[in-house]
Each structure stands twice: as C-alpha cells, then as structure tokens.
VEXDO-452057 format. One line per field, with one value per residue (C-alpha): residue number from 1; residue in three letters; x, y, z. Coordinates in steps of 0.2 Angstrom, whole numbers, padded with zeros to 4 digits. Example, Ala and Ser with C-alpha at 12.3 -4.5 7.8 and 13.67 -1.06 7.14 Angstrom:
<rs>
resi = 1 | 2;
resn = ALA | SER;
c1 = 0062 | 0068;
c2 = -0022 | -0005;
c3 = 0039 | 0036;
</rs>
This chain:
<rs>
resi = 1 | 2 | 3 | 4 | 5 | 6 | 7 | 8 | 9 | 10 | 11 | 12 | 13 | 14 | 15 | 16 | 17 | 18 | 19 | 20 | 21 | 22 | 23 | 24 | 25 | 26 | 27 | 28 | 29 | 30 | 31 | 32 | 33 | 34 | 35 | 36 | 37 | 38 | 39 | 40 | 41 | 42 | 43 | 44 | 45 | 46 | 47 | 48 | 49 | 50 | 51 | 52 | 53 | 54 | 55 | 56 | 57 | 58 | 59 | 60 | 61 | 62 | 63 | 64 | 65 | 66 | 67 | 68 | 69 | 70 | 71 | 72 | 73 | 74 | 75 | 76 | 77 | 78 | 79 | 80 | 81 | 82 | 83 | 84 | 85 | 86 | 87 | 88 | 89 | 90 | 91 | 92 | 93 | 94 | 95 | 96 | 97 | 98 | 99 | 100 | 101 | 102 | 103 | 104 | 105 | 106 | 107 | 108 | 109 | 110 | 111 | 112 | 113 | 114 | 115 | 116 | 117 | 118 | 119 | 120 | 121 | 122 | 123 | 124 | 125 | 126 | 127 | 128 | 129 | 130 | 131 | 132 | 133 | 134 | 135 | 136 | 137 | 138 | 139 | 140 | 141 | 142 | 143 | 144 | 145 | 146 | 147 | 148 | 149 | 150 | 151 | 152 | 153 | 154 | 155 | 156 | 157 | 158 | 159 | 160 | 161 | 162 | 163 | 164 | 165 | 166 | 167 | 168 | 169 | 170 | 171 | 172 | 173 | 174 | 175 | 176 | 177 | 178 | 179 | 180 | 181 | 182 | 183 | 184 | 185 | 186 | 187 | 188 | 189 | 190 | 191 | 192 | 193 | 194 | 195 | 196 | 197 | 198 | 199 | 200 | 201 | 202 | 203 | 204 | 205 | 206 | 207 | 208 | 209 | 210 | 211 | 212 | 213 | 214 | 215 | 216 | 217 | 218 | 219 | 220 | 221 | 222 | 223 | 224 | 225 | 226 | 227 | 228 | 229 | 230 | 231 | 232 | 233 | 234 | 235 | 236 | 237 | 238 | 239 | 240 | 241 | 242 | 243 | 244 | 245 | 246 | 247 | 248 | 249 | 250 | 251 | 252 | 253 | 254 | 255 | 256 | 257 | 258 | 259 | 260 | 261 | 262 | 263 | 264 | 265 | 266 | 267 | 268 | 269 | 270 | 271 | 272 | 273 | 274 | 275 | 276 | 277 | 278 | 279 | 280 | 281 | 282 | 283 | 284 | 285 | 286 | 287 | 288 | 289 | 290 | 291 | 292 | 293 | 294 | 295 | 296 | 297 | 298 | 299 | 300 | 301 | 302 | 303 | 304 | 305 | 306 | 307 | 308 | 309 | 310 | 311 | 312 | 313 | 314 | 315 | 316 | 317 | 318 | 319 | 320 | 321 | 322 | 323 | 324 | 325 | 326 | 327 | 328 | 329 | 330 | 331 | 332 | 333 | 334 | 335 | 336 | 337 | 338 | 339 | 340 | 341 | 342 | 343 | 344 | 345 | 346 | 347 | 348 | 349 | 350 | 351 | 352 | 353 | 354 | 355 | 356 | 357 | 358 | 359 | 360 | 361 | 362 | 363 | 364 | 365 | 366 | 367 | 368 | 369 | 370 | 371 | 372 | 373 | 374 | 375 | 376 | 377 | 378 | 379 | 380 | 381 | 382 | 383 | 384 | 385 | 386 | 387 | 388 | 389 | 390 | 391 | 392 | 393 | 394 | 395 | 396 | 397 | 398 | 399 | 400 | 401 | 402 | 403 | 404 | 405 | 406 | 407 | 408 | 409 | 410 | 411 | 412 | 413 | 414 | 415 | 416 | 417 | 418 | 419 | 420 | 421 | 422 | 423 | 424 | 425 | 426 | 427 | 428 | 429 | 430 | 431 | 432 | 433 | 434 | 435 | 436 | 437 | 438 | 439 | 440 | 441 | 442 | 443 | 444 | 445 | 446 | 447 | 448 | 449 | 450 | 451 | 452 | 453 | 454 | 455 | 456 | 457 | 458 | 459 | 460 | 461 | 462 | 463 | 464 | 465 | 466 | 467 | 468 | 469 | 470 | 471 | 472 | 473 | 474 | 475 | 476 | 477 | 478 | 479 | 480 | 481 | 482 | 483 | 484 | 485 | 486 | 487 | 488 | 489 | 490 | 491 | 492 | 493 | 494 | 495 | 496 | 497 | 498 | 499 | 500 | 501 | 502 | 503 | 504 | 505 | 506 | 507 | 508 | 509 | 510 | 511 | 512 | 513 | 514 | 515 | 516 | 517 | 518 | 519 | 520 | 521 | 522 | 523 | 524 | 525 | 526 | 527 | 528 | 529 | 530 | 531 | 532 | 533 | 534 | 535;
resn = MET | SER | PHE | ASP | PHE | GLU | SER | GLY | PRO | SER | TYR | ALA | LEU | VAL | PRO | PRO | VAL | GLU | TYR | PRO | SER | ASP | CYS | SER | ALA | VAL | VAL | ALA | ALA | VAL | ASP | SER | VAL | PRO | THR | VAL | ALA | PRO | PRO | VAL | GLU | ALA | VAL | ALA | ALA | ARG | HIS | TYR | ALA | ASN | ILE | VAL | LEU | PRO | GLY | ASP | PHE | PRO | ASP | PRO | THR | ILE | ALA | LYS | ILE | GLY | ASP | THR | TYR | TRP | ALA | SER | ALA | THR | SER | ALA | GLU | TRP | GLY | PRO | VAL | PHE | PRO | LEU | PHE | LYS | SER | ASP | ASN | LEU | VAL | ASP | TRP | GLU | LEU | VAL | SER | HIS | VAL | PHE | PRO | GLY | GLN | LEU | PRO | GLU | TRP | CYS | ASP | ALA | ASN | PHE | TRP | ALA | PRO | GLU | ILE | PHE | TYR | GLU | GLY | GLY | LYS | THR | PHE | VAL | TYR | TYR | THR | ALA | ARG | GLN | LYS | ASN | GLY | PRO | LEU | CYS | VAL | ALA | VAL | ALA | SER | ALA | ASP | GLN | PRO | GLU | GLY | PRO | TYR | THR | ASP | HIS | GLY | PRO | LEU | VAL | GLY | GLN | ARG | LEU | GLY | SER | ILE | ASP | GLY | PHE | PRO | VAL | ARG | ASP | GLU | HIS | GLY | ASP | LEU | TYR | LEU | VAL | TRP | LYS | GLU | ASP | GLY | ASN | SER | LYS | SER | LYS | PRO | THR | PRO | ILE | TRP | ALA | GLN | ARG | ILE | ASN | GLU | LYS | ARG | LEU | ALA | LEU | VAL | GLY | LYS | LYS | VAL | GLU | LEU | PHE | ARG | ASN | THR | GLU | LYS | TRP | GLU | GLY | CYS | LEU | VAL | GLU | GLY | SER | ALA | ILE | VAL | ARG | HIS | GLN | GLY | TYR | PHE | TYR | MET | PHE | TYR | ALA | GLY | ASN | GLY | CYS | CYS | GLY | LYS | CYS | CYS | ASN | TYR | ALA | THR | GLY | VAL | ALA | ARG | ALA | GLN | SER | LEU | LEU | GLY | PRO | TRP | GLU | LYS | CYS | PRO | GLN | ASN | PRO | ILE | LEU | ASP | LYS | ASN | LYS | THR | TRP | LYS | CYS | PRO | GLY | HIS | GLY | THR | VAL | ALA | GLU | TYR | GLU | GLY | ARG | TRP | PHE | LEU | LEU | HIS | HIS | ALA | TYR | TYR | THR | ASP | SER | HIS | GLU | PHE | VAL | GLY | ARG | GLN | GLY | ILE | LEU | SER | GLU | PHE | THR | TRP | ASN | ALA | GLU | GLY | TRP | PRO | GLU | PHE | GLU | GLY | LYS | SER | PRO | GLN | ALA | ALA | PRO | LEU | ARG | ASN | LEU | ASN | VAL | LEU | ASP | VAL | THR | ASP | HIS | PHE | THR | SER | ARG | GLN | LEU | ALA | ALA | THR | TRP | GLN | TRP | PRO | VAL | GLY | GLU | GLN | PRO | VAL | VAL | GLY | VAL | SER | ASP | GLY | GLN | LEU | LEU | LEU | THR | ALA | ASN | ALA | ALA | GLY | LEU | GLY | ALA | MET | VAL | ALA | GLN | ARG | THR | PHE | ALA | ALA | THR | TYR | LYS | ALA | VAL | ALA | CYS | LEU | ASP | VAL | ALA | SER | LEU | GLU | PRO | GLY | THR | LEU | ALA | GLY | LEU | GLY | ALA | ILE | GLY | ASP | HIS | ALA | ASN | THR | LEU | VAL | LEU | MET | ALA | GLY | ASP | GLN | SER | LEU | GLN | LEU | TRP | HIS | VAL | LYS | GLY | GLY | VAL | ARG | GLN | CYS | LEU | THR | LYS | VAL | ASP | LEU | PRO | ALA | ASN | ASP | CYS | PRO | LYS | LEU | TRP | LEU | ARG | LEU | GLU | VAL | TRP | GLY | GLY | GLN | ARG | TYR | ARG | PHE | SER | TYR | SER | PHE | GLU | GLY | VAL | LEU | TRP | GLN | ALA | MET | PRO | THR | GLU | SER | PHE | ALA | ILE | ASN | GLY | THR | TYR | LEU | PRO | PRO | TRP | ASP | ARG | GLY | ILE | ARG | VAL | ALA | LEU | LEU | ALA | LYS | GLY | PRO | ALA | SER | SER | THR | VAL | ALA | PHE | ASN | GLN | PHE | SER | LEU | ARG | ASN | LYS | ARG;
c1 = 0438 | 0422 | 0408 | 0397 | 0388 | 0384 | 0403 | 0411 | 0423 | 0434 | 0453 | 0458 | 0473 | 0479 | 0489 | 0488 | 0477 | 0466 | 0447 | 0434 | 0435 | 0418 | 0422 | 0403 | 0407 | 0422 | 0412 | 0394 | 0381 | 0383 | 0367 | 0373 | 0390 | 0401 | 0417 | 0435 | 0444 | 0439 | 0439 | 0457 | 0457 | 0452 | 0471 | 0488 | 0496 | 0494 | 0508 | 0517 | 0522 | 0505 | 0497 | 0487 | 0480 | 0479 | 0475 | 0482 | 0486 | 0503 | 0512 | 0503 | 0504 | 0501 | 0496 | 0493 | 0477 | 0471 | 0473 | 0469 | 0478 | 0475 | 0480 | 0478 | 0485 | 0489 | 0471 | 0481 | 0468 | 0453 | 0441 | 0433 | 0452 | 0463 | 0454 | 0456 | 0456 | 0456 | 0465 | 0469 | 0482 | 0493 | 0485 | 0465 | 0461 | 0442 | 0439 | 0429 | 0429 | 0438 | 0446 | 0439 | 0424 | 0416 | 0418 | 0438 | 0447 | 0445 | 0462 | 0468 | 0462 | 0476 | 0487 | 0480 | 0496 | 0506 | 0493 | 0502 | 0491 | 0494 | 0487 | 0489 | 0481 | 0463 | 0464 | 0469 | 0480 | 0482 | 0496 | 0496 | 0501 | 0489 | 0492 | 0488 | 0474 | 0487 | 0501 | 0515 | 0513 | 0508 | 0510 | 0492 | 0485 | 0468 | 0462 | 0446 | 0440 | 0439 | 0450 | 0435 | 0433 | 0424 | 0441 | 0442 | 0453 | 0466 | 0474 | 0493 | 0509 | 0523 | 0521 | 0541 | 0542 | 0549 | 0534 | 0533 | 0529 | 0527 | 0526 | 0528 | 0526 | 0539 | 0544 | 0561 | 0572 | 0567 | 0547 | 0545 | 0535 | 0543 | 0535 | 0550 | 0547 | 0554 | 0555 | 0551 | 0567 | 0569 | 0553 | 0566 | 0580 | 0585 | 0593 | 0579 | 0582 | 0573 | 0569 | 0562 | 0554 | 0545 | 0525 | 0515 | 0509 | 0490 | 0499 | 0493 | 0507 | 0526 | 0537 | 0554 | 0567 | 0568 | 0584 | 0590 | 0592 | 0601 | 0598 | 0599 | 0620 | 0621 | 0619 | 0606 | 0596 | 0595 | 0588 | 0577 | 0573 | 0558 | 0544 | 0551 | 0545 | 0555 | 0553 | 0565 | 0574 | 0589 | 0596 | 0593 | 0580 | 0579 | 0572 | 0568 | 0566 | 0564 | 0575 | 0576 | 0562 | 0546 | 0531 | 0528 | 0537 | 0555 | 0555 | 0568 | 0562 | 0570 | 0571 | 0586 | 0588 | 0598 | 0600 | 0605 | 0604 | 0596 | 0582 | 0590 | 0607 | 0620 | 0612 | 0625 | 0615 | 0615 | 0630 | 0620 | 0607 | 0597 | 0590 | 0574 | 0575 | 0566 | 0566 | 0557 | 0540 | 0540 | 0547 | 0549 | 0546 | 0547 | 0536 | 0530 | 0529 | 0536 | 0524 | 0529 | 0516 | 0519 | 0537 | 0539 | 0544 | 0536 | 0538 | 0520 | 0525 | 0519 | 0528 | 0523 | 0518 | 0529 | 0517 | 0503 | 0516 | 0508 | 0493 | 0487 | 0498 | 0506 | 0499 | 0502 | 0512 | 0517 | 0539 | 0544 | 0563 | 0574 | 0590 | 0605 | 0623 | 0626 | 0609 | 0602 | 0585 | 0587 | 0573 | 0577 | 0584 | 0585 | 0567 | 0548 | 0543 | 0524 | 0519 | 0507 | 0490 | 0485 | 0468 | 0463 | 0445 | 0446 | 0447 | 0433 | 0418 | 0400 | 0386 | 0368 | 0366 | 0354 | 0360 | 0354 | 0369 | 0384 | 0398 | 0413 | 0425 | 0417 | 0428 | 0426 | 0439 | 0444 | 0433 | 0419 | 0409 | 0393 | 0376 | 0373 | 0358 | 0355 | 0336 | 0328 | 0344 | 0348 | 0364 | 0356 | 0370 | 0365 | 0373 | 0387 | 0390 | 0408 | 0421 | 0417 | 0402 | 0399 | 0409 | 0410 | 0424 | 0433 | 0451 | 0458 | 0467 | 0475 | 0483 | 0471 | 0451 | 0435 | 0420 | 0402 | 0389 | 0370 | 0363 | 0345 | 0346 | 0327 | 0326 | 0340 | 0333 | 0337 | 0354 | 0363 | 0375 | 0380 | 0394 | 0407 | 0426 | 0444 | 0450 | 0469 | 0465 | 0452 | 0464 | 0468 | 0454 | 0444 | 0425 | 0411 | 0396 | 0377 | 0363 | 0352 | 0349 | 0370 | 0385 | 0401 | 0418 | 0429 | 0448 | 0455 | 0472 | 0483 | 0464 | 0461 | 0445 | 0441 | 0425 | 0435 | 0420 | 0399 | 0386 | 0365 | 0355 | 0337 | 0323 | 0315 | 0318 | 0332 | 0327 | 0343 | 0362 | 0376 | 0392 | 0410 | 0426 | 0440 | 0457 | 0473 | 0491 | 0486 | 0489 | 0476 | 0456 | 0442 | 0424 | 0406 | 0388 | 0374 | 0355 | 0355 | 0370 | 0375 | 0377 | 0391 | 0395 | 0412 | 0415 | 0422 | 0438 | 0455 | 0463 | 0456 | 0460 | 0464 | 0482 | 0480 | 0497 | 0495 | 0482 | 0489 | 0496 | 0513 | 0508 | 0492 | 0483 | 0469 | 0451 | 0434 | 0421 | 0402 | 0398 | 0384 | 0386 | 0372 | 0363 | 0361 | 0342 | 0347 | 0348 | 0355 | 0351 | 0363 | 0357 | 0372 | 0392 | 0406 | 0424 | 0432 | 0451 | 0460 | 0479;
c2 = 0433 | 0432 | 0444 | 0452 | 0466 | 0473 | 0475 | 0472 | 0459 | 0448 | 0443 | 0426 | 0417 | 0402 | 0387 | 0381 | 0368 | 0362 | 0367 | 0356 | 0357 | 0364 | 0378 | 0380 | 0380 | 0394 | 0407 | 0404 | 0416 | 0434 | 0432 | 0416 | 0425 | 0411 | 0406 | 0408 | 0395 | 0381 | 0385 | 0388 | 0373 | 0362 | 0365 | 0369 | 0381 | 0397 | 0400 | 0418 | 0420 | 0424 | 0435 | 0445 | 0458 | 0449 | 0460 | 0478 | 0485 | 0493 | 0501 | 0496 | 0502 | 0494 | 0499 | 0492 | 0500 | 0492 | 0472 | 0477 | 0480 | 0491 | 0493 | 0503 | 0504 | 0514 | 0518 | 0528 | 0533 | 0521 | 0525 | 0523 | 0530 | 0521 | 0506 | 0503 | 0483 | 0477 | 0459 | 0451 | 0442 | 0450 | 0436 | 0437 | 0455 | 0461 | 0475 | 0489 | 0505 | 0519 | 0535 | 0543 | 0532 | 0547 | 0565 | 0567 | 0582 | 0600 | 0601 | 0588 | 0576 | 0563 | 0552 | 0545 | 0536 | 0527 | 0530 | 0529 | 0525 | 0533 | 0532 | 0542 | 0553 | 0542 | 0548 | 0538 | 0549 | 0545 | 0553 | 0552 | 0557 | 0565 | 0578 | 0595 | 0604 | 0610 | 0608 | 0595 | 0579 | 0584 | 0571 | 0577 | 0573 | 0567 | 0561 | 0552 | 0548 | 0530 | 0520 | 0516 | 0534 | 0545 | 0554 | 0573 | 0579 | 0592 | 0598 | 0596 | 0597 | 0598 | 0601 | 0604 | 0610 | 0591 | 0583 | 0577 | 0559 | 0543 | 0553 | 0541 | 0550 | 0545 | 0551 | 0554 | 0549 | 0564 | 0562 | 0574 | 0572 | 0570 | 0568 | 0557 | 0560 | 0558 | 0572 | 0567 | 0573 | 0557 | 0564 | 0576 | 0566 | 0572 | 0563 | 0560 | 0564 | 0559 | 0573 | 0574 | 0588 | 0591 | 0591 | 0601 | 0596 | 0595 | 0582 | 0593 | 0604 | 0606 | 0616 | 0621 | 0617 | 0601 | 0590 | 0578 | 0559 | 0554 | 0551 | 0537 | 0534 | 0517 | 0508 | 0495 | 0511 | 0518 | 0533 | 0534 | 0528 | 0530 | 0523 | 0525 | 0515 | 0517 | 0508 | 0506 | 0493 | 0491 | 0509 | 0512 | 0518 | 0505 | 0513 | 0501 | 0510 | 0504 | 0507 | 0509 | 0506 | 0502 | 0497 | 0490 | 0475 | 0481 | 0485 | 0482 | 0488 | 0481 | 0484 | 0492 | 0495 | 0510 | 0511 | 0527 | 0531 | 0547 | 0549 | 0565 | 0554 | 0551 | 0535 | 0521 | 0508 | 0490 | 0481 | 0468 | 0479 | 0475 | 0464 | 0460 | 0456 | 0445 | 0427 | 0415 | 0417 | 0437 | 0452 | 0469 | 0469 | 0486 | 0500 | 0490 | 0494 | 0485 | 0475 | 0465 | 0449 | 0438 | 0442 | 0440 | 0454 | 0456 | 0466 | 0470 | 0476 | 0473 | 0464 | 0457 | 0440 | 0434 | 0424 | 0440 | 0454 | 0470 | 0463 | 0460 | 0474 | 0475 | 0463 | 0464 | 0450 | 0447 | 0444 | 0437 | 0443 | 0440 | 0452 | 0443 | 0445 | 0463 | 0469 | 0471 | 0464 | 0447 | 0439 | 0421 | 0420 | 0438 | 0438 | 0436 | 0420 | 0419 | 0404 | 0407 | 0400 | 0384 | 0385 | 0403 | 0400 | 0407 | 0423 | 0420 | 0435 | 0432 | 0446 | 0443 | 0462 | 0454 | 0465 | 0483 | 0489 | 0490 | 0477 | 0488 | 0479 | 0489 | 0503 | 0518 | 0531 | 0544 | 0560 | 0550 | 0543 | 0534 | 0535 | 0518 | 0508 | 0490 | 0484 | 0467 | 0459 | 0471 | 0483 | 0500 | 0510 | 0528 | 0533 | 0546 | 0553 | 0556 | 0546 | 0528 | 0532 | 0528 | 0513 | 0501 | 0488 | 0474 | 0471 | 0455 | 0443 | 0431 | 0435 | 0421 | 0423 | 0425 | 0438 | 0436 | 0450 | 0448 | 0463 | 0469 | 0474 | 0474 | 0491 | 0500 | 0517 | 0522 | 0531 | 0521 | 0509 | 0498 | 0482 | 0474 | 0480 | 0475 | 0493 | 0500 | 0517 | 0529 | 0529 | 0510 | 0499 | 0484 | 0485 | 0477 | 0489 | 0483 | 0494 | 0502 | 0484 | 0481 | 0475 | 0485 | 0481 | 0496 | 0496 | 0510 | 0513 | 0530 | 0538 | 0533 | 0523 | 0511 | 0500 | 0483 | 0474 | 0476 | 0463 | 0466 | 0461 | 0454 | 0468 | 0464 | 0443 | 0446 | 0455 | 0449 | 0449 | 0439 | 0446 | 0438 | 0441 | 0430 | 0433 | 0421 | 0428 | 0447 | 0447 | 0438 | 0444 | 0438 | 0444 | 0433 | 0433 | 0423 | 0425 | 0412 | 0412 | 0393 | 0396 | 0407 | 0417 | 0425 | 0444 | 0442 | 0449 | 0446 | 0435 | 0424 | 0436 | 0453 | 0457 | 0468 | 0469 | 0488 | 0488 | 0492 | 0508 | 0509 | 0508 | 0498 | 0482 | 0478 | 0481 | 0471 | 0485 | 0488 | 0502 | 0515 | 0527 | 0539 | 0553 | 0554 | 0552 | 0535 | 0520 | 0503 | 0488 | 0472 | 0454 | 0447 | 0448 | 0434 | 0431 | 0415 | 0415 | 0402 | 0395;
c3 = 0552 | 0558 | 0557 | 0574 | 0567 | 0583 | 0588 | 0570 | 0565 | 0574 | 0568 | 0577 | 0574 | 0583 | 0580 | 0562 | 0562 | 0546 | 0545 | 0538 | 0520 | 0515 | 0528 | 0535 | 0550 | 0548 | 0536 | 0536 | 0531 | 0543 | 0551 | 0561 | 0567 | 0561 | 0572 | 0564 | 0574 | 0589 | 0604 | 0614 | 0623 | 0609 | 0601 | 0607 | 0617 | 0609 | 0596 | 0596 | 0578 | 0569 | 0554 | 0568 | 0554 | 0538 | 0523 | 0521 | 0539 | 0536 | 0550 | 0565 | 0582 | 0598 | 0616 | 0633 | 0643 | 0659 | 0655 | 0635 | 0621 | 0606 | 0589 | 0574 | 0557 | 0541 | 0533 | 0517 | 0506 | 0512 | 0525 | 0540 | 0545 | 0558 | 0564 | 0581 | 0587 | 0606 | 0611 | 0627 | 0621 | 0607 | 0595 | 0594 | 0588 | 0587 | 0578 | 0589 | 0578 | 0569 | 0576 | 0562 | 0556 | 0546 | 0544 | 0542 | 0549 | 0541 | 0540 | 0530 | 0515 | 0511 | 0517 | 0534 | 0540 | 0555 | 0569 | 0586 | 0602 | 0618 | 0634 | 0649 | 0664 | 0660 | 0641 | 0624 | 0612 | 0594 | 0585 | 0568 | 0549 | 0538 | 0522 | 0527 | 0511 | 0499 | 0511 | 0518 | 0526 | 0544 | 0563 | 0571 | 0587 | 0593 | 0609 | 0619 | 0636 | 0630 | 0617 | 0607 | 0605 | 0601 | 0596 | 0596 | 0584 | 0589 | 0572 | 0567 | 0580 | 0567 | 0548 | 0540 | 0522 | 0518 | 0528 | 0544 | 0547 | 0559 | 0577 | 0591 | 0609 | 0624 | 0640 | 0643 | 0658 | 0668 | 0664 | 0650 | 0637 | 0618 | 0601 | 0589 | 0571 | 0555 | 0542 | 0526 | 0517 | 0506 | 0496 | 0488 | 0488 | 0504 | 0520 | 0535 | 0551 | 0566 | 0578 | 0595 | 0603 | 0619 | 0621 | 0632 | 0648 | 0637 | 0627 | 0612 | 0605 | 0604 | 0613 | 0615 | 0601 | 0594 | 0592 | 0578 | 0583 | 0570 | 0553 | 0537 | 0539 | 0534 | 0517 | 0523 | 0527 | 0509 | 0506 | 0523 | 0541 | 0549 | 0558 | 0576 | 0590 | 0608 | 0622 | 0639 | 0645 | 0657 | 0658 | 0637 | 0627 | 0611 | 0596 | 0584 | 0565 | 0547 | 0534 | 0514 | 0503 | 0512 | 0499 | 0482 | 0469 | 0473 | 0491 | 0503 | 0518 | 0535 | 0553 | 0563 | 0580 | 0591 | 0608 | 0621 | 0637 | 0637 | 0624 | 0615 | 0615 | 0609 | 0599 | 0595 | 0580 | 0582 | 0574 | 0569 | 0561 | 0549 | 0564 | 0556 | 0537 | 0523 | 0521 | 0508 | 0518 | 0521 | 0515 | 0518 | 0537 | 0546 | 0556 | 0570 | 0590 | 0604 | 0617 | 0633 | 0635 | 0651 | 0651 | 0631 | 0621 | 0603 | 0588 | 0580 | 0563 | 0543 | 0529 | 0512 | 0511 | 0496 | 0490 | 0487 | 0490 | 0483 | 0477 | 0495 | 0506 | 0519 | 0532 | 0551 | 0560 | 0577 | 0576 | 0595 | 0601 | 0615 | 0622 | 0620 | 0631 | 0626 | 0627 | 0610 | 0604 | 0593 | 0582 | 0579 | 0560 | 0559 | 0551 | 0553 | 0562 | 0556 | 0545 | 0532 | 0535 | 0529 | 0526 | 0518 | 0521 | 0537 | 0529 | 0516 | 0518 | 0517 | 0518 | 0515 | 0521 | 0535 | 0549 | 0552 | 0547 | 0535 | 0542 | 0549 | 0535 | 0521 | 0516 | 0504 | 0493 | 0509 | 0508 | 0499 | 0510 | 0501 | 0507 | 0512 | 0520 | 0523 | 0524 | 0521 | 0514 | 0501 | 0502 | 0496 | 0490 | 0484 | 0466 | 0463 | 0444 | 0447 | 0443 | 0445 | 0456 | 0472 | 0480 | 0495 | 0495 | 0505 | 0507 | 0499 | 0507 | 0495 | 0477 | 0469 | 0473 | 0468 | 0474 | 0468 | 0470 | 0467 | 0460 | 0459 | 0441 | 0439 | 0450 | 0440 | 0435 | 0415 | 0415 | 0432 | 0433 | 0445 | 0445 | 0454 | 0453 | 0457 | 0464 | 0464 | 0465 | 0457 | 0442 | 0441 | 0440 | 0433 | 0434 | 0426 | 0425 | 0423 | 0418 | 0403 | 0397 | 0394 | 0404 | 0402 | 0406 | 0411 | 0410 | 0418 | 0419 | 0423 | 0424 | 0405 | 0404 | 0391 | 0387 | 0383 | 0380 | 0381 | 0380 | 0378 | 0391 | 0388 | 0392 | 0410 | 0410 | 0423 | 0439 | 0448 | 0438 | 0448 | 0444 | 0446 | 0447 | 0448 | 0451 | 0449 | 0458 | 0458 | 0439 | 0429 | 0429 | 0423 | 0423 | 0421 | 0420 | 0425 | 0427 | 0441 | 0451 | 0442 | 0425 | 0421 | 0405 | 0404 | 0397 | 0381 | 0380 | 0366 | 0379 | 0394 | 0407 | 0407 | 0413 | 0430 | 0436 | 0433 | 0448 | 0465 | 0473 | 0476 | 0495 | 0496 | 0492 | 0479 | 0486 | 0479 | 0477 | 0474 | 0461 | 0458 | 0446 | 0441 | 0448 | 0467 | 0466 | 0462 | 0474 | 0468 | 0478 | 0480 | 0488 | 0494 | 0494 | 0494 | 0494 | 0492 | 0494 | 0484 | 0485;
</rs>
C-alpha cells in the first residue's frame, strides 16, 4: 500500500516477489510517494490469485463502469463509510473516495454493511445496508453522477421487522430491475429467506409484491443464507451466496451457488455446494461479487487469513472459477487460491504528516468524525472529553506488528491526555495515554476501564514523547515509551505482555489509533506515526 495524498493510497499486489530487506524503496516517508512493487513489465505475467484488498474489507462488491472496475466493501462501525476503489485489471486498486466521506445519512447510525455498486443510465447507484435509528436493519440506496461521487442518499427501500440486509440489484429476463435481499431471520433464530422485489424506473423505491427465491435448507448453510450476487450465463441466472457463520474465531462460512432460468425461480442449488470453502491458508470465504475480465471469471470475496484471523479481519481476495460441463461454476480445489504475501513490509505505513490533508486510510468511529488538521509536519487532533476521546485509526494487516507515534507532549494542556492504542471497539481497547506529567496504561474490557499502571514523567524535560505498541499473534500486547525514540522503557505490568484476545469485535479487525481526550478547546499534536508488520 502506498500513499499519494492527492488521490489516496493504492493497493497493488502482483505476483509474489521478494523485496529489498530494508523496504526503503517500498515504504518510505510519505513525502516521496513510495511505490509498492516493481513495474509490471519487470515481473512475470500478472497473477490473478491475490489478496487485492488487504486488511479489514468484508463483503466486497465489484462493478465495471466503462473500462474501469470499481469496488467497495463493508465499513461496519468505522468511518468514512464505504470506500471506493478503482482498477483496470482487478488486481491493482486505488482508493479514490468514499460514498459517505463525512456526514452520515440522517436516517441511520450504525451497521454500514454490504454495499453493491450498480451503474445504469449514466448514473452510479450504491445499494447498501444500515441500521435505522431506533429501528431495524434496512437496505437503502445512494446515487451519483460519477462513480467517485459525490453521492446523494435516498434513504431505505426495505426494512423488515427482523431486518433486511445484503441488497443486490439485477435485471430479470424481461429487463425489469429487481432488488434481491436477505431477511435477517437468523438474528431471531428464524429462517433467512432470500427475497426479490421490483425496483421502480428511478431505481430508488420498491414496487409490487416481494417473492421468495429460496432460504436456508441445506446442512452446510447452517442458520442462514446471505450475500447474494447474481450473474447471467448461458440462459441461467446464477446466484453466488454465503451460508453459515460469517465471523469471528468460530466462523464456518462458505460459498454456494444456485441457478434458475427465471429470476423469480424456481431455483436449483448446486449439488456440489459449497463450491468455495476453507483451506490451510484461508478460512470462511464468502460474500462476494462476480467479475469477468478478458474472458476469465472471478469472484471478489472476503476470507480470514488463518495466521491473523479475527485480529486483522476479513480481507478482500480474488478467486478464479470456470464453468464445468454441467454448467456450474467451479473453483480449483473448491477453495481460495490466493497465496499469502511473502513480504508484509509492502503494507507498512509511515506518516510524517507533511501533506495538506489527512491521508485517506485514516478512519474514525462512525458518527464521531474528529476535527483534524495537518500542518507543518504535525497531525492536529482536537480533543473530546467523552469516552476515550477523539481518535483517528489505521487498519492492521498482520497479527504481529509494531506501531510507534511521536507526541508533542510539551504542548499538552492541563487536563488533556493523548496517546496510542489498540482498538477493537469503544468498549474493548488497550491504550497508553500521556498527560499531566504521567503515563497511564488503560485496559478497557466490556466497557469497564481500569488503569493497569501509571508512570510519572519528568516535568518540562521532554518536549516530545515516543509511544510504542508491540503485538504478537494478535494476543499479547506490550507498551513502551521513549524520550528520544531510541531507548525504550516498557510500561511496568504484572507479566511481559497483556492478554488482548478479547479485543476484536465479532465482525471487525483491530485498529491502531491516535487519541486525544480532554476539553474541545484543546488540540493535540502528533509528529509522526508508523506501523510495521512482522511475521
């Protein structure tokens, strides 16, 4: 991943190659706009079994608009909401913008899941899932004149009592446009019908009656079917769909396919289901969208990398399939083909805050967009008194990594704390906070905050303070500090490292965050941030 602060980062993964051990040509200071890999002509023929959206990018969608492929993915509880990537070859992706880069739609406040990009009539539509304020999960739609936006939200199309998720737009054999979605019955221990209902000509509302296509009936599907993605091929509609438990340590997600000559059915499930299942490298593959490129067929879907699993989250990978003699899609080995990266340094992050604006890869909790400035090589983060304070965060890419931040501690006002932390969600974090001549290590579990240890800092002797977080296997966490960034002192704890296995939410990976807690009149300055991935 490389940073270009004018257009955002690029995700570029090519055939596995070895990079210089010092990775200086791969991840340099963001001032110089580093590259991720050698030029295409310098490597072998492009390989289409890749991690193409590394990090926490569940439920990826893909659509071709003109000669360009566009992709997005679930944002869940992190803003900005619904990233928009573009590519001309399905492998190298550039983050261009977001569907909702700042303010959220008025009607919803959480669970920003499963966007689907749909282009027609010169406009781009994104059908997405979100939770109505004090209400159910709904499928809604936003539209734009250009795929990169800006987008206008049009609100929900459907929100059943049990919840409606995973909307997918598709035209039937007569040319009528339909929305296909899942009723979220599994949330109340009930079946999960897949419904279809016609969309009006403006593509912004449902009309007519809904029709059930099928529901979870097979043993491998467990308590649900969801994540529909439909493509037409040789007289049939093929629905790729996911079944069973999607997320977390005990997930058992897999991908199946069903087909029908008419969109409204009857639907026949493939006797070889699931057609895409786990292997030694990838676990719980599912919820993707089909793309065709130069006569080859691919599913862009998510899966957990077994070595990092829930600590990184569900990553976007590309799996190729072919059509067998019976007309069913087949994946080689019935499992994802993507190889793990040989050198994780290509995903390292370095930010010296020398650009005119915050890099597009920084995130924040949904509905809590912080006041942030970038000036003279500093990130200026306005404090917030609530909870953990204001925060900006980066995705993680491995279960073992080191993060370092340099804090302008001399400018901290009394009553203001600033620091570095590992964030699962608001209720589950580990953070090291500096301020009022002390360092405090906070353990937050289930919303209960405990100060594990506190260290006094010398008064007026350290204008800058380096904070370091080291993580091993996503489970052990150790915090240290330094006055010059060379000699480190570990925060004293009862054991060498803190057990952080409780941190990941059921559906998200860990983020590393910079935080500022205090009155809104206070501004915290960070001089640099780095994230280094390890095996």
